[in-house]
C-alpha positions as a LaTeX table, in Angstrom:
\begin{tabular}{lrrr}
\hline
Residue & $x$ (\AA) & $y$ (\AA) & $z$ (\AA) \\
\hline
Val1 & $-0.28$ & $-0.08$ & 0.24 \\
Glu2 & 2.54 & 2.62 & 0.65 \\
Ile3 & 4.78 & 1.84 & $-2.82$ \\
Thr4 & 1.64 & 2.23 & $-4.46$ \\
Glu5 & 0.86 & 6.04 & $-2.43$ \\
Ala6 & 4.17 & 6.56 & $-3.31$ \\
Val7 & 4.14 & 5.56 & $-6.67$ \\
His8 & 0.62 & 7.49 & $-7.17$ \\
Arg9 & 1.45 & 10.48 & $-5.56$ \\
Glu10 & 4.76 & 10.65 & $-7.70$ \\
Ile11 & 3.01 & 10.48 & $-10.43$ \\
Val12 & 0.33 & 13.29 & $-9.68$ \\
Asn13 & 2.96 & 15.77 & $-8.83$ \\
Arg14 & 4.71 & 14.78 & $-11.95$ \\
Gln15 & 1.59 & 15.43 & $-13.78$ \\
Leu16 & 1.05 & 18.51 & $-12.10$ \\
Glu17 & 4.68 & 20.58 & $-12.58$ \\
Leu18 & 3.91 & 19.66 & $-16.40$ \\
Met19 & 0.17 & 22.12 & $-16.03$ \\
Arg20 & 2.08 & 24.57 & $-13.98$ \\
Arg21 & 5.19 & 24.38 & $-16.17$ \\
Gly22 & 2.47 & 24.29 & $-19.34$ \\
Glu23 & 0.72 & 27.39 & $-17.47$ \\
Glu24 & 3.31 & 29.35 & $-17.42$ \\
Leu25 & 4.96 & 29.47 & $-20.48$ \\
His26 & 0.95 & 29.43 & $-22.32$ \\
Asp27 & 1.27 & 33.17 & $-19.89$ \\
Arg28 & 4.59 & 34.10 & $-20.96$ \\
Phe29 & 3.45 & 33.17 & $-24.51$ \\
Thr30 & 0.45 & 35.07 & $-24.45$ \\
Ala31 & 1.87 & 37.98 & $-22.83$ \\
Leu32 & 4.89 & 38.32 & $-25.58$ \\
Met33 & 1.33 & 38.32 & $-27.88$ \\
Leu34 & 0.02 & 40.96 & $-26.45$ \\
Glu35 & 3.11 & 43.42 & $-26.17$ \\
Gly36 & 2.95 & 42.66 & $-30.24$ \\
Ala37 & 5.19 & 40.01 & $-31.04$ \\
Gly38 & 4.39 & 37.86 & $-34.23$ \\
Val39 & 5.63 & 34.20 & $-34.87$ \\
Pro40 & 9.44 & 34.74 & $-34.85$ \\
Glu41 & 9.18 & 35.85 & $-31.16$ \\
Val42 & 7.47 & 33.48 & $-29.47$ \\
Leu43 & 9.80 & 30.51 & $-31.52$ \\
Thr44 & 12.13 & 32.14 & $-30.29$ \\
Ala45 & 10.35 & 32.41 & $-26.68$ \\
Leu46 & 9.76 & 28.76 & $-27.88$ \\
Ala47 & 13.58 & 27.31 & $-28.32$ \\
Glu48 & 14.70 & 29.26 & $-25.05$ \\
Ala49 & 12.16 & 27.44 & $-23.22$ \\
Ile50 & 12.89 & 24.23 & $-24.43$ \\
Ala51 & 17.08 & 25.16 & $-24.96$ \\
Asn52 & 16.40 & 23.24 & $-28.96$ \\
Pro53 & 15.66 & 24.62 & $-32.26$ \\
Val54 & 12.35 & 24.76 & $-33.66$ \\
Val55 & 11.14 & 25.34 & $-37.02$ \\
Leu56 & 7.31 & 26.33 & $-38.30$ \\
Asp57 & 7.65 & 24.41 & $-41.91$ \\
Arg58 & 5.03 & 23.87 & $-44.01$ \\
Gly59 & 5.93 & 20.20 & $-44.64$ \\
Arg60 & 7.36 & 19.17 & $-48.07$ \\
Asn61 & 6.85 & 23.42 & $-49.19$ \\
Gly62 & 9.87 & 23.92 & $-46.65$ \\
Val63 & 10.40 & 25.72 & $-43.66$ \\
Leu64 & 8.75 & 29.19 & $-43.00$ \\
Tyr65 & 10.87 & 30.36 & $-39.89$ \\
His66 & 13.29 & 28.68 & $-37.71$ \\
Ala67 & 14.86 & 29.59 & $-34.04$ \\
Thr68 & 18.11 & 29.25 & $-32.83$ \\
His69 & 19.21 & 27.81 & $-29.33$ \\
Gln70 & 23.17 & 27.29 & $-29.74$ \\
Ala71 & 23.52 & 25.73 & $-32.88$ \\
Glu72 & 24.35 & 27.54 & $-36.11$ \\
Asp73 & 21.50 & 27.73 & $-38.37$ \\
Ala74 & 23.25 & 25.40 & $-41.10$ \\
Glu75 & 23.35 & 22.80 & $-38.24$ \\
Val76 & 19.49 & 23.46 & $-36.98$ \\
Leu77 & 18.33 & 23.46 & $-40.85$ \\
Ala78 & 21.05 & 20.15 & $-42.08$ \\
Ala79 & 18.39 & 18.28 & $-38.89$ \\
Trp80 & 15.61 & 19.59 & $-40.06$ \\
Glu81 & 16.31 & 18.37 & $-43.88$ \\
Arg82 & 17.25 & 14.88 & $-42.31$ \\
Phe83 & 14.06 & 15.19 & $-40.55$ \\
Ala84 & 11.84 & 16.30 & $-43.58$ \\
Gly85 & 13.49 & 13.50 & $-45.25$ \\
Glu86 & 12.80 & 10.94 & $-43.13$ \\
Leu87 & 16.45 & 9.75 & $-42.96$ \\
Glu88 & 17.54 & 7.61 & $-40.48$ \\
Glu89 & 20.35 & 9.75 & $-38.77$ \\
Ala90 & 18.13 & 12.45 & $-38.18$ \\
Pro91 & 17.18 & 13.96 & $-34.74$ \\
Pro92 & 14.79 & 13.11 & $-32.50$ \\
Ala93 & 11.70 & 15.54 & $-32.69$ \\
Ile94 & 8.54 & 16.68 & $-30.88$ \\
Val95 & 6.22 & 17.25 & $-33.46$ \\
Gln96 & 2.65 & 19.24 & $-33.25$ \\
Pro97 & 0.68 & 20.22 & $-36.56$ \\
Val98 & $-0.27$ & 24.41 & $-36.56$ \\
Pro99 & $-4.60$ & 24.38 & $-37.15$ \\
Ala100 & $-5.72$ & 26.73 & $-39.56$ \\
Gly101 & $-9.62$ & 25.83 & $-38.90$ \\
Gly102 & $-11.19$ & 23.13 & $-39.97$ \\
Asp103 & $-9.53$ & 20.19 & $-41.26$ \\
Glu104 & $-6.82$ & 22.46 & $-42.32$ \\
Glu105 & $-3.08$ & 22.80 & $-41.11$ \\
Trp106 & $-1.06$ & 25.76 & $-41.49$ \\
Gly107 & 1.85 & 23.63 & $-41.42$ \\
Arg108 & 3.76 & 21.64 & $-38.50$ \\
Ile109 & 5.84 & 23.39 & $-35.37$ \\
Val110 & 9.32 & 20.76 & $-35.40$ \\
Ala111 & 11.14 & 20.59 & $-32.01$ \\
Leu112 & 14.24 & 19.47 & $-32.40$ \\
Ala113 & 16.81 & 17.52 & $-30.00$ \\
Val114 & 19.98 & 19.33 & $-31.51$ \\
Asp115 & 21.58 & 20.73 & $-28.54$ \\
Thr116 & 19.79 & 18.99 & $-25.64$ \\
Ser117 & 17.14 & 15.95 & $-25.87$ \\
Leu118 & 13.94 & 16.67 & $-25.97$ \\
Asp119 & 11.42 & 15.32 & $-22.68$ \\
Glu120 & 8.04 & 15.53 & $-21.94$ \\
His121 & 8.02 & 19.39 & $-20.24$ \\
Asp122 & 9.53 & 20.44 & $-24.24$ \\
Arg123 & 6.24 & 18.51 & $-25.51$ \\
Val124 & 4.11 & 20.53 & $-23.24$ \\
Ala125 & 5.25 & 23.71 & $-23.93$ \\
Thr126 & 5.73 & 22.89 & $-28.22$ \\
Glu127 & 1.49 & 21.94 & $-27.21$ \\
Arg128 & 1.14 & 25.26 & $-25.21$ \\
Ala129 & 2.94 & 27.61 & $-28.47$ \\
Val130 & 0.80 & 26.06 & $-31.30$ \\
Gly131 & $-2.28$ & 27.79 & $-30.21$ \\
Leu132 & $-0.83$ & 30.93 & $-30.37$ \\
Ile133 & 1.18 & 30.51 & $-34.01$ \\
Ala134 & $-1.96$ & 29.48 & $-35.40$ \\
Leu135 & $-3.70$ & 31.92 & $-34.35$ \\
Ala136 & $-1.34$ & 34.86 & $-34.94$ \\
Leu137 & $-0.84$ & 33.09 & $-38.20$ \\
Leu138 & $-4.84$ & 33.81 & $-38.61$ \\
Arg139 & $-4.56$ & 37.00 & $-37.31$ \\
Asp140 & $-2.46$ & 38.37 & $-39.55$ \\
Arg141 & $-1.56$ & 35.39 & $-42.16$ \\
Glu142 & 1.58 & 36.13 & $-41.44$ \\
Glu143 & 3.07 & 33.35 & $-43.33$ \\
Glu144 & 4.16 & 34.84 & $-46.05$ \\
Thr145 & 5.77 & 37.61 & $-43.66$ \\
Val146 & 7.14 & 35.00 & $-41.63$ \\
Ala147 & 8.51 & 33.25 & $-45.08$ \\
Arg148 & 10.22 & 36.48 & $-46.25$ \\
Arg149 & 11.58 & 36.85 & $-43.42$ \\
Glu150 & 13.41 & 34.34 & $-42.84$ \\
Arg151 & 14.53 & 33.92 & $-47.32$ \\
Gly152 & 15.58 & 38.05 & $-45.39$ \\
Asn153 & 17.77 & 36.87 & $-42.54$ \\
Phe154 & 19.17 & 34.35 & $-45.32$ \\
Leu155 & 20.13 & 37.35 & $-47.83$ \\
Ala156 & 21.21 & 39.41 & $-45.48$ \\
Gly157 & 23.37 & 37.22 & $-44.08$ \\
Leu158 & 24.99 & 36.41 & $-47.33$ \\
Ile159 & 25.51 & 40.26 & $-47.96$ \\
Glu160 & 27.11 & 41.10 & $-44.32$ \\
Gly161 & 29.18 & 37.34 & $-45.01$ \\
Asp162 & 27.88 & 35.60 & $-42.60$ \\
Val163 & 27.11 & 32.63 & $-44.90$ \\
Asp164 & 29.91 & 30.55 & $-45.27$ \\
Glu165 & 29.84 & 28.98 & $-48.81$ \\
Ala166 & 29.14 & 25.40 & $-47.75$ \\
Glu167 & 25.69 & 26.35 & $-46.10$ \\
Val168 & 24.13 & 28.68 & $-49.02$ \\
Arg169 & 22.96 & 25.45 & $-50.96$ \\
Thr170 & 21.28 & 23.95 & $-47.37$ \\
Arg171 & 19.78 & 27.45 & $-45.97$ \\
Ala172 & 18.89 & 28.90 & $-50.55$ \\
Ala173 & 16.97 & 25.32 & $-50.23$ \\
Ala174 & 15.65 & 25.57 & $-47.04$ \\
Thr175 & 14.02 & 28.97 & $-47.48$ \\
Gly176 & 12.25 & 27.77 & $-50.84$ \\
Phe177 & 15.21 & 29.66 & $-53.06$ \\
Gly178 & 15.55 & 25.97 & $-53.96$ \\
Arg179 & 19.64 & 24.43 & $-54.48$ \\
Asp180 & 20.31 & 25.99 & $-57.53$ \\
Val181 & 22.93 & 28.25 & $-56.02$ \\
Arg182 & 23.21 & 30.40 & $-59.75$ \\
Ala183 & 20.40 & 32.24 & $-58.66$ \\
Met184 & 22.52 & 33.65 & $-55.73$ \\
Leu185 & 25.62 & 35.35 & $-57.88$ \\
Pro186 & 23.14 & 38.57 & $-57.91$ \\
Val187 & 23.60 & 39.35 & $-54.44$ \\
Val188 & 27.21 & 36.71 & $-53.70$ \\
Ala189 & 28.26 & 39.53 & $-56.83$ \\
Ala190 & 27.26 & 42.56 & $-54.46$ \\
Arg191 & 28.69 & 41.37 & $-51.77$ \\
Ser192 & 31.80 & 41.20 & $-53.69$ \\
Pro193 & 34.69 & 44.36 & $-53.26$ \\
\hline
\end{tabular}
């Protein structure tokens, strides 16, 4: 009886802790949205909360936006490509669909175990972020804005020299430019002295 009570108490305490953490994160994400933050800021807060990168993707249509934690952009996007390609060496992930209303979906949030392992707390955090991201996408039809921002970040990195040649193909493909690096020549040429 004592062992059963101890096990039951541990299960209940764990569930209460998950609920408490979920509420704290929901409040944090909601406060961000009320302060005018959009999807990128919520994804950044989620990446910080779970200590791993997160990707908002449209499945086969690529990355709409990603937020890193410790890993570099190229490492995160390469991990996402392995995940999206269902390759054996893909990192473990938490996947949550982002509803668009009715039976439709905007895409999904993919939390990738790149920096640390993922646990049940991370699943709860991701679930809490999904609803707010769906509302933001519906509110502002922010999808294209977010995708343009991701492409803009990539192009700005090219111009500033923050993207090395090895990662150009990966980032170009992930952001919808395709793998043809020749399309990047005008940007690279603009950067050249």
